[in-house]
N, C-alpha and C positions, 0 to 999 in steps of 0.2 A: 595297855595301849602300846603298839610297837614304836620304838624310837628309830628315827632315821640315822644313818651313818654320821651325818653332819652334827645332829644333836648329841650323839654319843661322843663324838670327838670333841665337841665344845664342853661338854660336862667333864670329860677326862682332862682337857687342858685347864680348866678352872681349878679342878682339884690339885693338879700338879703346880699350878701357879701359887696357890695359897701354901702349899708345902714348901715351894721354892722361896716364898716370902719369909716364912718362919725360919727355916734353916739358913737361907742366905743372910738374913739380918743377924742371926746369932754368929754365923762365921765372920761376917763383916765386922761386927763389934769386937770379936776376939782378935781378929787380924789387926785392926787399927788401934787396939788397946795399948800396944807397944809405943805408939806416938803420943799417947795421952788420952785422958778421959774425954776431953772436949772434942778431939779429932775423931775418936771412936764413935761418940754420939752423933756428930755431924755426918760422918760417912754412913752410918747406919740409917739416919733419917733420909739422906739423899737416896739410898738404896731402896728404902720402903716406899718413897714416893715414886721412883721409876717403876718399881714392880706393881704398885697399885695402879698406875696408869695403864700397864699392860692388862691387868685384870679388869679395868674399866672398859677397855676396848673389847675384850671377850664378852663381857656382860652386855655391851651394846649390840654386838653381833647376835647374841641370844635374844635380846629384846626385838631386834629387827626381824629375826626369823619368826618369832611368836607372832608378831603383828602382821607379817606377810601371810602366815597360815590362817590367822583369823580373818583377814580381808579375803582370802580365797573362799572361806566357808560362807562369809557374808555375800559374796558375789554369787555363789551357787544358789544360796537361798533366794536372792533377788531374781535370778533367772527362773527359778521354779515358781516364784510368786507371779512373775510375768506371764509365764505360760498358763498358769491357772486362771488369771485374769482374761487372757485371750480366749481360753475355752469357755469361761463363764459368759463372756460378751457374745460369743457366737451362739451359745444356747439361748441367751436372752433375746438375741436378734431373731432367731428361729421361732421362738414362742410368740414374739410380737407380730411376726408375719403370719403365723397360723391364726392368731386371734382377729387379725384385721380382714 
């Protein structure tokens, strides 16, 4: 199945975000370790929460895109069903007129 440019970009950004989370938390911990263990842990936890918030935003964009595509498919199916029902009704009306 061919992916859209938006889907490819979202996947790439999610991968980069997780890599940024891992590397950034390690760098943050080592940077703040000079100020003490508690400060390093606190800064790292704050960094992780901020980064996870951005990852959550990207995931929600991905979920919205998927639900939008699914609704589009369902709408197309509903239109097709409506057209089939219209055709069936006209055929039924014609056969009833011929029998009468």
